[in-house]
C-alpha positions as CSV (number, residue, x, y, z in Angstrom):
1,M,-16.8,-9.3,-64.4
2,H,-15.6,-12.9,-64.3
3,Q,-14.9,-12.6,-60.5
4,I,-18.3,-11.0,-59.8
5,K,-20.0,-14.0,-61.6
6,S,-18.0,-16.4,-59.4
7,V,-19.1,-14.6,-56.2
8,I,-22.7,-14.6,-57.2
9,L,-22.6,-18.3,-58.1
10,L,-20.9,-19.1,-54.8
11,A,-23.7,-17.2,-52.9
12,L,-26.4,-19.2,-54.8
13,L,-24.6,-22.5,-54.1
14,T,-24.2,-21.7,-50.4
15,T,-27.8,-20.7,-50.0
16,R,-28.9,-23.9,-51.8
17,A,-26.7,-26.0,-49.4
18,S,-28.2,-24.2,-46.4
19,C,-31.7,-24.9,-47.6
20,F,-30.8,-28.6,-48.2
21,V,-29.4,-28.9,-44.6
22,S,-32.4,-27.2,-43.1
23,N,-35.0,-29.3,-45.0
24,S,-33.0,-32.5,-44.2
25,R,-33.2,-31.7,-40.5
26,L,-36.9,-31.0,-40.8
27,S,-37.5,-34.2,-42.7
28,R,-35.9,-36.1,-39.8
29,R,-38.0,-34.2,-37.3
30,A,-41.2,-34.8,-39.2
31,S,-40.5,-38.5,-39.5
32,T,-40.5,-38.8,-35.7
33,V,-44.0,-37.3,-35.3
34,P,-46.8,-40.0,-34.7
35,S,-49.2,-40.6,-37.6
36,N,-52.3,-39.7,-35.7
37,Q,-51.2,-36.1,-35.5
38,N,-51.7,-33.5,-38.2
39,S,-48.0,-33.4,-39.2
40,P,-46.7,-32.5,-42.6
41,V,-45.6,-35.4,-44.8
42,T,-41.9,-36.0,-45.0
43,P,-40.8,-34.5,-48.3
44,S,-39.1,-36.8,-50.8
45,S,-36.2,-35.9,-53.0
46,S,-38.6,-34.6,-55.7
47,T,-40.4,-32.3,-53.3
48,L,-37.4,-31.3,-51.2
49,F,-38.0,-27.6,-51.5
50,Y,-41.8,-27.7,-51.3
51,T,-43.5,-25.9,-48.4
52,E,-47.2,-25.1,-47.9
53,S,-48.1,-21.5,-48.0
54,N,-49.6,-21.5,-44.5
55,D,-46.8,-23.6,-42.9
56,E,-44.1,-21.4,-41.4
57,T,-42.2,-24.3,-39.8
58,W,-39.5,-24.3,-42.4
59,Y,-39.0,-20.6,-42.3
60,N,-38.9,-20.6,-38.4
61,A,-36.4,-23.4,-38.4
62,L,-34.3,-21.7,-41.1
63,E,-34.3,-18.5,-39.1
64,F,-33.4,-20.3,-35.9
65,E,-30.4,-22.1,-37.6
66,C,-29.2,-19.0,-39.2
67,E,-29.2,-17.2,-35.8
68,E,-27.5,-20.2,-34.1
69,S,-24.0,-19.0,-33.5
70,F,-20.9,-21.2,-33.9
71,E,-20.0,-20.6,-30.3
72,S,-23.2,-21.7,-28.6
73,S,-23.2,-25.5,-28.9
74,S,-20.2,-27.7,-28.1
75,P,-18.9,-29.8,-25.2
76,E,-16.9,-28.6,-22.2
77,N,-13.2,-27.7,-22.7
78,K,-13.9,-26.9,-26.3
79,Y,-11.4,-24.0,-26.4
80,L,-7.7,-24.4,-27.1
81,T,-5.1,-22.5,-25.1
82,G,-1.3,-22.1,-25.2
83,N,0.7,-23.6,-28.1
84,D,-2.4,-25.4,-29.4
85,L,-4.2,-22.1,-29.8
86,K,-1.2,-20.6,-31.7
87,E,-1.1,-23.5,-34.1
88,L,-4.9,-23.2,-34.6
89,R,-4.6,-19.5,-35.5
90,A,-1.8,-20.2,-37.9
91,D,-4.0,-22.9,-39.6
92,I,-6.9,-20.5,-39.8
93,Q,-4.6,-17.9,-41.4
94,Q,-3.4,-20.5,-43.9
95,M,-6.9,-21.6,-44.8
96,K,-8.0,-18.0,-45.4
97,Q,-5.1,-17.6,-47.9
98,N,-6.1,-20.8,-49.6
99,L,-9.7,-19.5,-49.7
100,Q,-8.6,-16.4,-51.6
101,L,-6.8,-18.6,-54.1
102,S,-9.8,-20.8,-54.6
103,L,-12.0,-17.8,-55.2
104,A,-9.5,-16.6,-57.8
105,T,-9.5,-20.0,-59.6
106,D,-13.3,-20.5,-59.3
107,D,-12.9,-23.8,-57.4
108,L,-16.3,-23.6,-55.8
109,M,-16.2,-27.0,-54.1
110,R,-13.0,-26.2,-52.4
111,V,-14.4,-22.8,-51.4
112,V,-17.3,-24.4,-49.6
113,S,-15.0,-26.9,-47.9
114,L,-12.6,-24.2,-46.7
115,Q,-15.4,-22.0,-45.4
116,K,-16.7,-24.9,-43.4
117,S,-13.3,-25.8,-42.1
118,I,-12.6,-22.1,-41.1
119,E,-15.9,-21.9,-39.3
120,E,-15.3,-25.1,-37.3
121,A,-11.8,-24.0,-36.4
122,E,-13.0,-20.6,-35.2
123,K,-15.3,-22.3,-32.7
124,K,-12.2,-23.4,-30.7
125,D,-10.7,-19.9,-30.5
126,P,-12.0,-18.3,-27.2
127,E,-11.1,-14.8,-28.3
128,L,-13.1,-15.0,-31.5
129,V,-16.0,-16.6,-29.7
130,Y,-15.9,-13.9,-27.0
131,K,-15.8,-11.1,-29.6
132,S,-18.7,-12.6,-31.5
133,A,-20.8,-12.9,-28.3
134,L,-20.1,-9.3,-27.3
135,K,-21.2,-8.2,-30.8
136,R,-24.5,-10.1,-30.5
137,I,-25.1,-8.6,-27.0
138,A,-24.5,-5.1,-28.4
139,E,-26.9,-5.7,-31.3
140,S,-29.7,-7.0,-29.0
141,N,-31.1,-3.5,-28.4
142,Q,-32.6,-3.4,-31.9
143,Y,-35.0,-6.3,-31.0
144,N,-38.1,-6.3,-28.9
145,S,-38.0,-7.0,-25.2
146,R,-38.7,-10.8,-25.4
147,K,-36.2,-11.5,-28.1
148,K,-33.7,-9.1,-26.5
149,Y,-33.6,-10.9,-23.2
150,D,-33.4,-14.3,-24.9
151,I,-30.3,-13.1,-26.8
152,L,-28.8,-11.6,-23.6
153,S,-29.4,-14.8,-21.5
154,K,-27.9,-17.0,-24.3
155,Y,-24.8,-14.9,-25.3
156,N,-24.0,-13.8,-21.8
157,K,-23.4,-17.4,-20.9
158,V,-21.3,-17.9,-24.1
159,A,-19.3,-14.8,-23.3
160,R,-18.5,-16.0,-19.7
161,E,-17.4,-19.4,-20.9
162,A,-15.1,-18.0,-23.6
163,R,-13.8,-15.2,-21.3
164,A,-12.7,-17.9,-18.7
165,N,-10.2,-19.2,-21.3
166,I,-8.6,-15.9,-22.1
167,A,-5.5,-15.6,-19.9
168,R,-5.2,-11.8,-19.9
169,L,-8.8,-11.5,-18.7
170,N,-8.3,-13.7,-15.6
171,L,-5.5,-11.9,-13.8
172,D,-7.6,-10.8,-10.8
173,G,-6.2,-11.4,-7.3
174,L,-3.1,-10.6,-5.4
175,W,0.3,-10.1,-7.2
176,V,3.8,-9.2,-6.0
177,A,5.2,-6.1,-7.8
178,N,9.0,-6.4,-7.9
179,F,10.3,-2.8,-7.7
180,G,13.9,-1.7,-7.5
181,H,13.5,-0.7,-3.8
182,G,11.7,-3.9,-2.8
183,S,8.4,-5.8,-3.4
184,E,4.8,-4.8,-2.7
185,L,1.5,-6.5,-2.9
186,V,-0.9,-5.2,-5.6
187,N,-4.6,-6.1,-5.8
188,V,-5.8,-6.6,-9.4
189,T,-9.5,-6.3,-10.3
190,Y,-11.6,-5.8,-13.5
191,T,-14.2,-3.3,-14.6
192,G,-15.6,-5.0,-17.7
193,D,-12.5,-5.9,-19.7
194,T,-10.4,-3.1,-18.2
195,I,-7.8,-4.3,-15.7
196,I,-7.2,-2.1,-12.6
197,G,-4.4,-2.4,-10.0
198,H,-4.2,-0.9,-6.5
199,R,-1.3,-1.1,-4.2
200,L,-2.2,-2.5,-0.8
201,N,-0.4,0.2,1.1
202,Q,-2.4,2.8,-0.9
203,P,-5.8,1.2,-1.7
204,D,-7.6,4.5,-2.5
205,Q,-5.1,5.4,-5.3
206,L,-5.1,3.9,-8.8
207,F,-1.8,2.3,-9.6
208,F,-2.4,1.1,-13.2
209,E,-5.1,0.4,-15.7
210,A,-5.3,-1.0,-19.2
211,D,-8.1,-1.9,-21.7
212,L,-7.7,-5.6,-22.5
213,S,-11.0,-6.0,-24.5
214,P,-10.8,-7.8,-27.9
215,P,-9.9,-5.5,-30.8
216,A,-12.9,-4.1,-32.6
217,S,-13.3,-3.6,-36.4
218,N,-13.2,0.2,-36.0
219,G,-11.3,2.5,-33.7
220,A,-9.0,-0.3,-32.4
221,K,-5.7,1.0,-33.8
222,D,-5.1,3.5,-31.0
223,R,-5.5,0.8,-28.3
224,N,-4.2,-2.3,-30.0
225,L,-0.4,-2.5,-30.2
226,K,1.8,-4.8,-32.2
227,P,3.3,-7.7,-30.3
228,I,7.0,-7.8,-29.5
229,N,8.7,-10.5,-31.6
230,L,11.5,-12.4,-29.8
231,N,14.5,-14.2,-31.3
232,S,15.2,-17.9,-30.7
233,S,17.3,-17.4,-27.6
234,E,14.8,-15.0,-26.0
235,A,11.9,-17.3,-27.0
236,S,13.5,-20.2,-25.3
237,K,14.0,-18.1,-22.1
238,W,10.4,-16.7,-21.9
239,G,8.6,-19.7,-23.4
240,V,6.9,-17.7,-26.1
241,D,7.9,-16.4,-29.5
242,K,6.1,-13.0,-29.1
243,L,4.8,-10.9,-26.3
244,E,1.4,-9.4,-26.5
245,R,1.1,-5.8,-25.2
246,Y,-1.8,-3.4,-24.5
247,S,-1.9,0.3,-24.0
248,G,-2.7,1.7,-20.6
249,Q,-1.5,4.1,-17.9
250,I,0.5,3.6,-14.7
251,R,1.4,5.9,-11.8
252,D,5.0,7.3,-11.7
253,T,6.7,5.8,-8.7
254,L,10.3,5.2,-9.8
255,T,11.6,8.5,-11.2
256,K,13.2,11.4,-9.3
257,S,10.2,13.5,-10.2
258,A,8.2,11.4,-7.7
259,P,10.2,11.3,-4.5
260,D,7.3,10.0,-2.6
261,T,6.7,6.4,-3.9
262,L,3.0,6.7,-3.0
263,S,2.3,9.7,-5.2
264,G,3.0,10.6,-8.8
265,D,1.3,11.3,-12.0
266,L,-0.3,8.7,-14.3
267,L,2.0,8.1,-17.3
268,Q,1.5,6.3,-20.5
269,G,2.4,2.6,-20.2
270,N,2.2,-0.8,-21.9
271,L,1.0,-4.0,-20.2
272,I,3.1,-6.9,-21.6
273,M,1.8,-10.5,-21.2
274,F,4.2,-13.3,-20.4
275,D,3.5,-17.0,-19.7
276,G,2.1,-17.0,-16.2
277,Y,2.7,-13.4,-15.2
278,F,2.8,-9.9,-16.7
279,S,4.8,-6.7,-16.7
280,F,4.0,-3.0,-17.0
281,L,6.3,-0.6,-18.8
282,W,6.6,3.2,-18.2
283,V,6.8,4.5,-21.8
284,P,8.5,7.9,-21.0
285,T,11.2,6.5,-18.7
286,R,11.6,2.9,-20.3
287,Q,11.4,1.4,-16.8
288,H,9.2,-1.6,-16.0
289,V,7.9,-3.6,-13.1
290,F,7.2,-7.4,-13.1
291,F,4.2,-8.9,-11.4
292,S,4.3,-12.5,-10.2
293,R,1.9,-14.7,-8.1
294,P,2.9,-14.8,-4.4
295,K,2.9,-17.9,-2.3
296,P,0.6,-18.0,0.8
297,D,3.5,-17.5,3.3
298,I,4.7,-14.5,1.3
299,I,1.2,-13.0,1.4
300,L,1.0,-13.4,5.2
301,S,4.5,-12.0,5.7
302,M,3.8,-8.9,3.5
303,M,0.4,-8.3,5.0
304,R,1.4,-8.7,8.6
305,D,1.5,-5.0,9.3
306,Q,-1.9,-4.4,7.7
307,I,-3.5,-7.3,9.6
308,S,-1.9,-6.1,12.8
309,A,-3.4,-2.6,12.4
310,E,-6.9,-4.1,11.7
311,D,-6.5,-6.4,14.7
312,E,-5.6,-3.4,16.9
313,V,-8.7,-1.6,15.9
314,E,-10.8,-4.8,16.6
315,N,-9.3,-5.0,20.0
316,M,-10.1,-1.4,20.8
317,R,-13.7,-1.9,19.5
318,S,-14.1,-5.0,21.6
319,H,-12.8,-3.2,24.7
320,L,-15.1,-0.3,24.3
321,S,-18.1,-2.6,23.8
322,K,-17.4,-4.3,27.0
323,C,-17.1,-1.0,28.9
324,F,-20.5,0.2,27.6
325,D,-22.1,-3.1,28.5
326,K,-21.3,-2.8,32.2
327,N,-23.6,-1.1,34.7
328,I,-23.3,0.2,38.3
329,D,-24.8,-3.0,39.7
330,E,-21.9,-5.1,38.5
331,A,-19.4,-2.9,40.4
332,F,-21.0,-3.8,43.8
333,M,-22.0,-7.4,43.1
334,A,-19.3,-9.9,43.8
335,P,-19.4,-12.6,41.1
336,S,-19.9,-16.1,42.4
337,I,-17.6,-17.5,39.9
338,T,-14.7,-15.5,38.7
339,P,-14.2,-16.1,34.9
340,E,-10.8,-16.5,33.5
341,A,-9.5,-13.4,31.9
342,E,-9.3,-13.5,28.2
343,P,-5.8,-12.9,26.8
344,F,-5.3,-9.6,25.0
345,R,-5.1,-10.7,21.4
346,R,-2.6,-8.8,19.4
347,I,-0.7,-9.6,16.2
348,A,2.9,-8.2,16.3
349,T,4.1,-6.0,13.4
350,K,7.4,-6.6,11.6
351,H,9.1,-3.9,13.6
352,D,7.9,-5.4,16.9
353,L,9.3,-8.8,15.9
354,K,12.6,-7.3,14.9
355,L,12.8,-5.4,18.1
356,A,11.9,-8.4,20.2
357,K,14.6,-10.4,18.5
358,H,17.2,-7.8,19.4
359,E,16.0,-7.5,23.0
360,T,16.2,-11.3,23.5
361,Q,19.5,-11.7,21.8
362,I,22.1,-13.9,23.5
363,V,25.7,-12.7,22.9
364,Y,28.5,-15.3,23.4
365,E,32.0,-14.6,24.5
366,D,34.8,-15.6,22.2
367,H,36.4,-18.0,24.6
368,L,33.2,-20.0,25.2
369,P,32.8,-23.3,23.3
370,L,29.7,-23.2,21.1
371,H,27.7,-26.1,19.9
372,E,26.5,-26.2,16.3
373,I,23.3,-24.2,16.4
374,P,22.1,-21.4,14.2
375,K,24.0,-18.2,15.0
376,V,24.9,-14.9,13.4
377,N,28.1,-12.8,13.5
378,D,26.6,-9.5,12.3
379,A,27.0,-6.3,14.3
380,T,23.7,-5.1,15.8
381,P,22.8,-2.2,18.2
382,I,22.9,-4.7,21.1
383,N,25.9,-6.5,19.8
384,P,28.1,-3.8,18.2
385,L,31.2,-6.0,18.1
386,G,29.5,-8.6,16.0
387,K,30.3,-11.5,18.3
388,S,28.5,-14.8,17.9
389,S,24.9,-14.3,18.9
390,Q,21.6,-16.0,18.8
391,S,18.0,-15.1,19.4
392,F,16.7,-16.3,22.7
393,L,13.4,-17.3,21.1
394,D,15.3,-19.5,18.6
395,F,17.4,-21.0,21.4
396,H,14.4,-21.8,23.5
397,K,12.7,-23.5,20.5
398,W,15.7,-25.7,19.9
399,M,15.9,-26.6,23.6
400,T,12.3,-27.5,23.7
401,Y,12.7,-29.7,20.6
402,I,15.7,-31.5,22.1
403,E,13.8,-32.2,25.4
404,K,10.9,-33.7,23.5
405,A,13.0,-35.7,21.1
406,L,15.4,-37.2,23.6
407,N,14.7,-39.3,26.7
408,P,15.4,-37.8,30.2
409,N,18.1,-40.5,30.8
410,E,20.0,-39.5,27.7
411,L,19.9,-35.8,28.8
412,E,21.5,-36.7,32.1
413,K,24.3,-38.5,30.3
């Protein structure tokens, strides 16, 4: 009974404080209105809670300020990330514990102060703000059309700003998946807050997916997994003290049951977040694959075959278009000016480059003196004995560089 009285008294005190703040703001607004207008008189301290029966200004302002969310008004870069966000969440947890102690001891002034501090701190947590904005958007259907679209336009903007500061919701783009047999490019996109990955060599087949949306108050236990706590040595290695993980599914590509690496069943998996990259774990087999951001030159190298195939199709399409554009008159009319023939544009594949390097390989005899230029001693189909050899293209490149760098007189010497 004593605790119930404390809660009721706290509610009355909070309501009185809210009314005081609202009327104080209205007093400042009323004081700025010119005297020639029919504006209400600024209330004094004795008439602080007085409102005329036909004046709904105070009620509208109070309703507006009650609906004003903590995430809507603040300057840019208001959200914390990284270690600062971890410290903020620890502080919020500590303040909530102190709030429970203050409620138990009936320290009402400290209760009000802690509630205000917790509310101000939660404004800087992008995940809490994003979760609150999504809740407001979901509740907008119960209002009429005008108010509904006002809420949607307002909280959609708030949600976008908060979402841009949540690392796991900004992983879209190209990633390199480091498999045991090699590396592949994976294109990552989003459908809402669900992350989706497709391998570039199999774009029509889903590779993995996971729901990364903020945890809800109900039904979130099946999707939300406990983080992986790391010891001190592992924390110094990975840069974090715990690894967040999320439930999902990933296609089986590494087990013997899937001999074709492009086919396989979708298995249960866990997406594990690291600092700057992420990993996906196959739960049944306990195998995992790491994803890291590729450099531009790696992207071009790994996409060479795909770009070459698209370039080949473009060449054939261009050639057919020119064939259909010609008519019988052009066959008998001698052109007055013969245009220069356009070179046949083609991007070589990795296999073509490797074959060209073997075909243009220079093999040196053992008794010939060699100058210090890059060379290999590996056995190849063209050089089965593994003698000193060098690509003709590389040799020509070095000779061209020397001729441009040195003077002709120095070359004669």
